[in-house]
C-alpha positions as CSV (number, residue, x, y, z in Angstrom):
1,M,-16.0,-31.4,42.1
2,K,-12.1,-31.3,43.0
3,K,-11.8,-33.4,39.4
4,L,-13.4,-30.8,38.0
5,F,-11.8,-28.1,39.3
6,F,-8.5,-30.1,38.3
7,L,-9.7,-31.2,34.9
8,L,-10.4,-27.0,34.1
9,I,-7.5,-25.9,35.7
10,L,-5.0,-28.6,33.7
11,S,-7.1,-27.5,30.8
12,I,-6.5,-23.8,30.8
13,F,-2.7,-24.1,32.0
14,F,-1.8,-26.7,28.9
15,F,-3.2,-24.9,26.3
16,Q,-1.5,-21.7,27.7
17,K,1.6,-23.3,28.1
18,V,1.5,-25.1,24.4
19,C,1.0,-21.4,23.2
20,A,4.6,-20.7,24.1
21,E,5.3,-17.8,21.6
22,E,3.0,-15.0,22.0
23,I,2.6,-11.6,19.8
24,N,1.2,-8.4,19.8
25,W,-0.6,-5.6,17.7
26,K,1.8,-3.2,17.6
27,S,5.0,-5.7,16.7
28,V,2.8,-7.3,14.0
29,K,1.5,-3.8,12.7
30,E,5.5,-2.8,12.5
31,E,6.9,-5.4,10.9
32,A,3.7,-5.6,8.3
33,L,5.1,-2.3,7.2
34,K,8.3,-2.6,7.4
35,N,8.3,-6.1,4.9
36,S,5.3,-4.8,2.6
37,F,6.9,-5.5,-0.7
38,D,3.9,-2.7,-2.1
39,L,5.7,-0.7,0.3
40,K,9.0,-1.1,-1.1
41,I,8.3,-0.5,-4.7
42,Y,6.7,2.8,-4.2
43,E,9.4,4.4,-1.7
44,T,11.5,3.5,-5.2
45,D,9.0,4.5,-7.2
46,I,9.6,8.0,-5.6
47,K,13.5,8.0,-6.2
48,I,12.8,7.5,-9.5
49,T,10.7,10.7,-9.6
50,D,13.5,12.5,-8.4
51,T,15.7,11.4,-10.7
52,E,13.1,12.3,-13.2
53,I,12.6,15.6,-11.3
54,L,16.4,16.6,-12.0
55,G,16.1,15.6,-16.1
56,A,13.5,18.2,-16.3
57,K,15.5,20.3,-14.6
58,S,18.4,19.7,-16.9
59,E,16.6,21.5,-19.8
60,Y,17.4,24.9,-18.2
61,Y,21.3,24.1,-18.4
62,P,23.2,24.5,-22.1
63,K,24.1,21.4,-23.7
64,I,28.0,21.0,-24.3
65,S,29.5,18.2,-26.8
66,T,32.2,17.3,-28.9
67,Y,33.2,16.0,-32.0
68,F,35.8,14.8,-34.1
69,Y,35.4,13.9,-38.0
70,S,37.6,12.7,-40.2
71,E,36.4,12.1,-44.0
72,L,37.6,11.6,-47.7
73,T,35.9,14.0,-50.3
74,K,36.7,12.2,-53.8
75,S,35.8,14.5,-57.2
76,F,35.1,12.5,-60.1
77,D,35.2,15.5,-62.4
78,D,38.3,17.9,-60.8
79,N,36.8,20.4,-62.3
80,N,37.6,22.7,-58.4
81,Q,34.2,24.6,-57.6
82,T,32.7,24.2,-54.4
83,V,29.3,23.8,-54.2
84,Y,26.9,24.6,-51.3
85,I,23.3,22.9,-50.9
86,G,21.6,23.2,-48.2
87,N,23.7,21.3,-45.3
88,E,26.1,19.7,-47.8
89,V,29.6,20.8,-49.2
90,L,30.3,19.2,-52.6
91,Y,34.0,19.7,-53.3
92,G,34.9,19.9,-57.3
93,D,38.3,18.4,-55.7
94,S,39.6,15.4,-53.9
95,V,40.7,16.0,-50.5
96,F,41.2,14.4,-47.3
97,Q,39.9,16.5,-44.1
98,T,39.9,16.0,-40.4
99,S,38.6,18.4,-37.5
100,L,37.8,18.6,-34.0
101,S,34.9,21.2,-32.6
102,V,33.3,21.8,-29.1
103,G,29.7,22.5,-29.5
104,L,27.1,24.6,-27.3
105,T,23.1,24.3,-27.6
106,Y,20.9,26.3,-25.6
107,N,17.1,26.6,-25.4
108,L,16.8,30.0,-25.7
109,Y,12.8,30.2,-25.6
110,D,10.0,27.9,-26.3
111,F,7.4,29.6,-24.2
112,G,7.3,27.8,-21.0
113,I,7.4,24.3,-22.5
114,R,11.0,23.1,-19.8
115,G,8.5,24.9,-17.0
116,D,5.8,22.6,-17.5
117,R,8.0,19.4,-18.6
118,L,9.5,20.5,-15.2
119,K,5.5,20.8,-13.5
120,I,5.0,17.5,-14.9
121,A,7.8,15.7,-12.9
122,K,6.8,17.4,-10.0
123,S,3.4,16.6,-10.3
124,D,4.1,12.9,-11.1
125,K,6.3,12.5,-7.5
126,L,2.9,14.3,-5.7
127,S,1.3,11.3,-7.2
128,K,3.5,8.6,-6.0
129,I,3.5,10.0,-2.3
130,A,0.0,9.7,-2.3
131,Q,-0.3,6.7,-4.0
132,Y,2.7,5.3,-1.2
133,N,0.3,6.8,1.2
134,K,-2.6,5.3,0.2
135,I,-0.9,1.9,0.1
136,L,0.7,2.7,3.9
137,R,-3.3,3.3,4.7
138,D,-4.3,0.2,3.4
139,T,-1.5,-2.2,4.2
140,E,-2.3,-1.1,8.0
141,I,-6.1,-1.8,7.6
142,T,-5.3,-5.1,6.4
143,A,-3.1,-6.3,9.1
144,V,-5.5,-5.0,11.7
145,D,-8.5,-6.7,10.0
146,T,-6.3,-10.0,9.3
147,Y,-4.9,-9.6,13.6
148,A,-8.7,-9.2,14.6
149,K,-9.3,-12.6,12.7
150,S,-6.7,-14.0,14.5
151,L,-7.3,-12.8,17.9
152,L,-11.0,-13.7,17.7
153,L,-10.3,-17.4,16.5
154,Y,-7.7,-17.7,19.2
155,K,-10.2,-17.1,21.9
156,Q,-12.4,-18.8,20.1
157,I,-10.2,-21.8,20.9
158,C,-9.4,-20.8,24.3
159,L,-13.3,-21.0,24.7
160,L,-14.3,-24.5,23.2
161,T,-11.0,-25.6,25.0
162,Q,-12.9,-24.8,27.8
163,T,-16.4,-25.8,26.8
164,S,-15.2,-29.1,25.8
165,A,-14.0,-29.8,28.7
166,L,-17.2,-28.9,30.9
167,Q,-19.3,-30.9,28.2
168,N,-17.1,-33.6,29.1
169,E,-17.6,-34.3,32.7
170,L,-21.3,-32.9,32.0
171,Y,-21.8,-36.1,29.5
172,N,-19.8,-38.1,32.4
173,D,-22.0,-37.4,35.1
174,K,-25.0,-38.2,32.9
175,E,-23.8,-41.6,31.9
176,R,-23.2,-42.4,35.4
177,L,-26.7,-41.3,35.9
178,Y,-28.3,-43.6,33.2
179,K,-26.1,-46.4,34.2
180,A,-27.7,-45.8,37.8
181,G,-31.1,-46.3,35.8
182,K,-31.9,-42.4,36.8
183,I,-32.4,-41.1,33.7
184,P,-33.2,-42.0,30.3
185,E,-30.7,-42.9,27.4
186,T,-31.7,-39.9,25.4
187,S,-30.1,-37.6,27.8
188,V,-27.3,-39.3,27.6
189,L,-26.9,-38.9,24.1
190,S,-28.1,-35.6,23.4
191,E,-24.7,-35.0,25.9
192,K,-22.5,-36.9,23.7
193,I,-23.9,-35.3,20.4
194,K,-23.0,-31.9,22.0
195,L,-19.4,-33.2,23.1
196,A,-18.9,-34.3,19.3
197,E,-19.8,-30.7,17.8
198,L,-17.8,-29.1,20.2
199,N,-14.7,-31.2,19.8
200,N,-15.7,-30.6,15.8
201,E,-15.9,-27.1,16.0
202,L,-12.5,-26.8,18.5
203,Q,-10.9,-28.5,15.4
204,K,-12.3,-26.4,12.2
205,T,-11.3,-23.4,14.6
206,K,-7.6,-24.5,15.1
207,N,-7.6,-25.2,11.5
208,E,-9.4,-21.5,10.5
209,F,-6.5,-20.3,13.4
210,E,-3.2,-21.8,11.2
211,K,-4.5,-20.4,8.3
212,S,-5.2,-16.8,9.9
213,L,-1.5,-17.4,11.0
214,K,-0.5,-17.8,7.4
215,E,-2.1,-14.6,6.4
216,L,-0.7,-13.2,9.2
217,S,3.2,-14.0,8.2
218,F,2.5,-13.3,4.4
219,L,2.6,-9.9,6.2
220,T,5.2,-9.4,8.4
221,R,7.6,-11.7,6.5
222,I,7.4,-13.9,9.8
223,D,6.6,-17.5,10.3
224,Y,4.0,-18.3,13.1
225,E,3.8,-21.5,15.2
226,K,0.2,-22.7,15.1
227,N,0.6,-22.2,18.9
228,T,1.1,-18.9,19.1
229,T,-0.8,-16.9,21.6
230,I,-2.6,-14.0,20.1
231,K,-2.6,-10.7,22.4
232,D,-5.6,-8.4,23.0
233,F,-5.4,-5.0,21.4
234,V,-4.3,-2.4,24.0
235,Y,-5.7,1.1,23.5
236,E,-3.2,3.6,23.3
237,N,-5.7,6.8,24.1
238,T,-7.9,5.5,26.5
239,D,-10.4,8.7,26.6
240,K,-13.2,7.8,24.6
241,Q,-14.3,11.1,22.1
242,D,-18.3,11.9,21.7
243,D,-17.6,13.1,18.2
244,L,-16.3,10.7,15.9
245,P,-13.4,11.9,13.3
246,V,-15.0,13.3,9.6
247,L,-13.5,12.4,6.6
248,D,-11.9,15.1,4.5
249,V,-12.6,14.0,0.7
250,E,-9.8,16.2,-0.6
251,N,-7.2,15.4,1.8
252,I,-7.5,11.6,1.3
253,P,-4.9,10.0,-0.9
254,E,-7.3,9.0,-3.8
255,A,-7.8,12.5,-4.5
256,K,-4.5,14.0,-4.1
257,I,-3.5,11.0,-6.6
258,Y,-6.0,12.2,-9.4
259,D,-5.2,15.7,-8.6
260,A,-1.6,15.0,-9.2
261,E,-2.5,12.8,-12.3
262,I,-5.0,15.8,-13.9
263,K,-2.4,18.2,-13.3
264,K,-0.1,16.3,-15.3
265,K,-2.6,16.3,-17.6
266,E,-3.2,19.8,-17.9
267,K,0.4,20.7,-18.2
268,E,0.4,17.8,-20.7
269,L,-2.5,19.6,-23.0
270,L,-0.5,23.2,-22.6
271,I,2.7,21.8,-24.1
272,A,1.1,20.3,-27.0
273,K,-0.8,23.9,-27.3
274,K,3.0,26.1,-27.0
275,Q,4.2,23.3,-29.7
276,N,2.5,25.2,-32.1
277,L,4.5,28.5,-31.9
278,P,8.3,29.1,-32.4
279,A,11.2,27.8,-30.5
280,F,14.1,29.5,-30.4
281,N,17.8,28.0,-29.9
282,F,21.2,29.0,-30.1
283,T,24.2,27.1,-31.2
284,T,28.0,27.8,-30.8
285,N,30.7,25.7,-32.1
286,Y,34.5,25.9,-31.9
287,Y,36.4,24.0,-34.8
288,L,40.3,22.8,-35.4
289,Y,40.6,21.7,-38.4
290,G,43.1,20.6,-41.3
291,A,43.2,19.0,-45.0
292,D,45.1,17.5,-47.4
293,P,44.6,16.8,-51.5
294,N,47.0,13.7,-51.2
295,N,47.1,11.9,-48.1
296,Y,45.0,11.4,-45.1
297,F,47.8,12.3,-42.5
298,D,49.2,14.7,-43.8
299,S,45.4,16.4,-42.8
300,Y,46.5,16.4,-38.8
301,E,50.0,18.2,-40.1
302,N,47.4,21.1,-41.2
303,F,45.7,20.8,-37.8
304,K,45.7,23.9,-37.0
305,Q,43.4,25.8,-39.0
306,R,40.6,27.1,-36.0
307,G,36.9,28.5,-36.6
308,L,34.3,29.8,-34.3
309,K,30.6,29.8,-35.4
310,F,27.0,31.4,-33.8
311,R,24.1,30.5,-34.8
312,I,20.7,31.2,-33.6
313,I,17.9,28.9,-34.9
314,T,13.9,30.0,-34.9
315,S,11.6,27.0,-35.8
316,L,7.7,27.0,-36.0
317,P,5.8,23.8,-37.3
318,I,3.2,24.9,-39.7
319,F,1.7,21.6,-40.5
320,D,1.7,18.0,-39.6
321,G,-0.8,16.3,-40.6
322,F,-3.3,17.5,-37.4
323,K,-1.4,15.1,-35.5
324,N,-1.1,17.9,-32.9
325,K,-4.6,18.6,-32.8
326,S,-5.3,14.8,-32.3
327,D,-2.9,14.7,-29.0
328,R,-4.9,17.8,-27.5
329,D,-8.3,16.1,-28.4
330,R,-6.8,12.7,-26.6
331,I,-5.5,14.9,-24.0
332,K,-8.6,16.5,-23.0
333,L,-10.9,13.3,-23.5
334,E,-8.5,11.4,-20.9
335,I,-8.5,15.1,-18.0
336,L,-12.7,14.0,-18.6
337,R,-11.7,10.5,-17.7
338,L,-9.6,11.0,-14.7
339,Q,-12.0,13.5,-13.2
340,T,-15.0,11.1,-13.5
341,E,-12.8,8.6,-11.9
342,K,-11.9,10.6,-9.0
343,E,-15.6,11.0,-8.5
344,K,-15.9,7.7,-8.7
345,K,-13.0,7.1,-6.3
346,I,-13.8,9.6,-3.8
347,A,-17.9,8.2,-4.0
348,E,-16.1,4.5,-3.3
349,V,-14.3,5.6,-0.2
350,K,-17.0,7.7,1.3
351,Y,-19.1,4.6,1.0
352,T,-16.3,2.7,2.9
353,Y,-15.9,5.4,5.7
354,E,-20.0,5.5,5.9
355,K,-19.9,2.0,6.9
356,I,-16.8,1.9,9.3
357,R,-18.4,5.0,10.7
358,D,-21.2,2.8,11.1
359,D,-19.7,0.2,13.1
360,A,-17.8,2.7,15.3
361,V,-21.3,4.4,16.4
362,Y,-22.8,1.1,17.1
363,G,-19.4,0.1,18.7
364,K,-19.7,3.5,20.8
365,I,-23.2,2.6,22.1
366,L,-22.3,-1.1,23.1
367,H,-18.6,0.2,25.2
368,E,-20.2,1.0,28.4
369,N,-22.7,-1.8,28.0
370,N,-20.0,-4.2,27.5
371,L,-18.1,-2.9,30.1
372,R,-20.8,-3.5,32.9
373,M,-22.1,-6.8,30.9
374,K,-18.3,-8.3,31.6
375,D,-17.9,-7.2,35.0
376,F,-21.9,-9.0,35.8
377,L,-20.5,-12.2,33.8
378,A,-17.7,-12.3,36.0
379,K,-19.5,-12.0,39.3
380,N,-22.3,-14.1,37.6
381,I,-19.2,-17.2,37.5
382,S,-17.7,-16.5,40.4
383,D,-20.9,-16.7,42.4
384,F,-21.7,-20.1,40.4
385,D,-18.3,-21.3,41.1
386,K,-19.1,-20.3,45.3
387,L,-22.2,-22.0,44.6
388,N,-20.9,-25.3,43.5
389,E,-18.2,-25.7,45.9
390,Q,-20.9,-25.6,49.1
391,K,-22.5,-27.7,47.0
392,L,-25.4,-25.6,47.1
393,I,-26.5,-26.0,43.2
394,D,-26.9,-29.0,41.3
395,K,-24.0,-29.8,39.2
396,D,-25.7,-30.7,35.9
397,S,-27.0,-26.9,36.2
398,Y,-23.5,-25.7,37.0
399,L,-22.0,-26.8,34.3
400,E,-24.4,-25.9,32.2
401,Q,-24.8,-22.4,33.5
402,K,-20.9,-21.9,33.5
403,I,-20.9,-23.1,29.9
404,G,-23.4,-20.5,28.9
405,L,-22.3,-17.6,30.6
406,L,-18.4,-18.5,28.9
407,N,-20.2,-18.1,25.5
408,K,-21.7,-14.8,26.4
409,Y,-18.1,-13.5,27.9
410,F,-16.6,-14.6,24.3
411,E,-19.5,-12.6,22.4
412,I,-19.1,-9.6,24.6
413,E,-14.8,-9.8,23.9
414,K,-15.9,-10.8,20.0
415,S,-17.6,-7.2,20.3
416,E,-15.0,-5.1,21.7
417,I,-12.7,-6.8,19.3
418,T,-14.9,-5.1,16.7
419,E,-15.3,-2.0,18.3
420,F,-11.6,-1.7,18.5
421,V,-11.0,-2.3,14.8
422,S,-13.7,0.0,13.5
423,E,-12.3,3.0,15.2
424,Y,-9.1,2.1,14.3
425,K,-9.7,2.1,10.8
426,L,-11.9,4.9,11.0
427,D,-8.5,7.1,12.2
428,L,-6.8,5.6,9.5
429,M,-9.0,6.9,7.0
430,T,-9.7,10.5,8.5
431,K,-6.0,11.2,9.9
432,N,-4.1,10.0,6.7
433,S,-2.0,8.1,9.6
434,G,2.0,7.9,8.8
435,E,2.2,10.4,5.6
436,K,5.1,10.3,4.0
437,I,5.2,14.2,3.2
């Protein structure tokens, strides 16, 4: 009996000693959110939309430019007659000309097109913020699922390590009884098979555990050793609420993304309609110029002539080959598509929410029962240990009972982990945890 107790203590101590590195859920979550590539991308996208908003606001300011012209006009007829055709000036004699001008242009009135473009830029920022919040939520959900998987595998390794030691002791006892001629060989072979199966399962679980640590490393950008200890989840809010949180579909990131995208398309449609209306622009230029009929450089010496020009330009499209109409029809169809996609995405989120909520409801039902069961199992294990120490129970029966009780205790811990993950994910989905706005 002392040998068995020593082996159990030694195996547990050895396993815990080897598992020197410890990680907990809080640190893993923080590192996963801090090192997420997707979150960094959307943080940059949000900054890009800020520059787009500034670009849209620039339409409210006048544009000031400077121009320098230097040209030679060569006449082959020398009729000294200057002709104006459209925007072209044709001189009747040869002349070198140089001019410097400063010009200002301003959009006087465009029926609100520039305001709509600014609203499109702002809606694009809202869309990017909603996408950031969605990635934030999804990253945290992925992290909690991955951590829970690693925690379960870690606990299973601890369980298999203990039960393997117990099974080995049980096998050794059966082998001694067989050699003493008290039991048949089949009993020994049965225990040997169980021991081999446990060892195989232990190696398989260790392999799965190492892979799960790599999944955690991908999220956190931290390399974990294969002997890492995974700490239990800690309930930050110990007060259990009777009512589970309800999903508000209008405030989930998916709905906000599509609302912003639909609003952008609606403004694009409005702009397309307004493009059929007249536009009014104001321009003014101040000129310094000089000219000389014989020498290019002498035109700079005459660079004393000055002029000022004001112009109001009104433009109205008459016919564009039905391009504007096709653009409006396309945008209308894109709005319908976005509305359908929004309905589909909300339905998917609601479906996911219902599944998680069902798991949370089931976890709440089991919660109190699991707490009582853990107490019962712990007491039962303690009682069996005392009976074994006092040699009031058959040793083989004790080992078999201990293995069974340890497996039941693991199932309770497994249920508690599932309960925590379900409630945590439900909270993320209903409270929009970590919103950037």
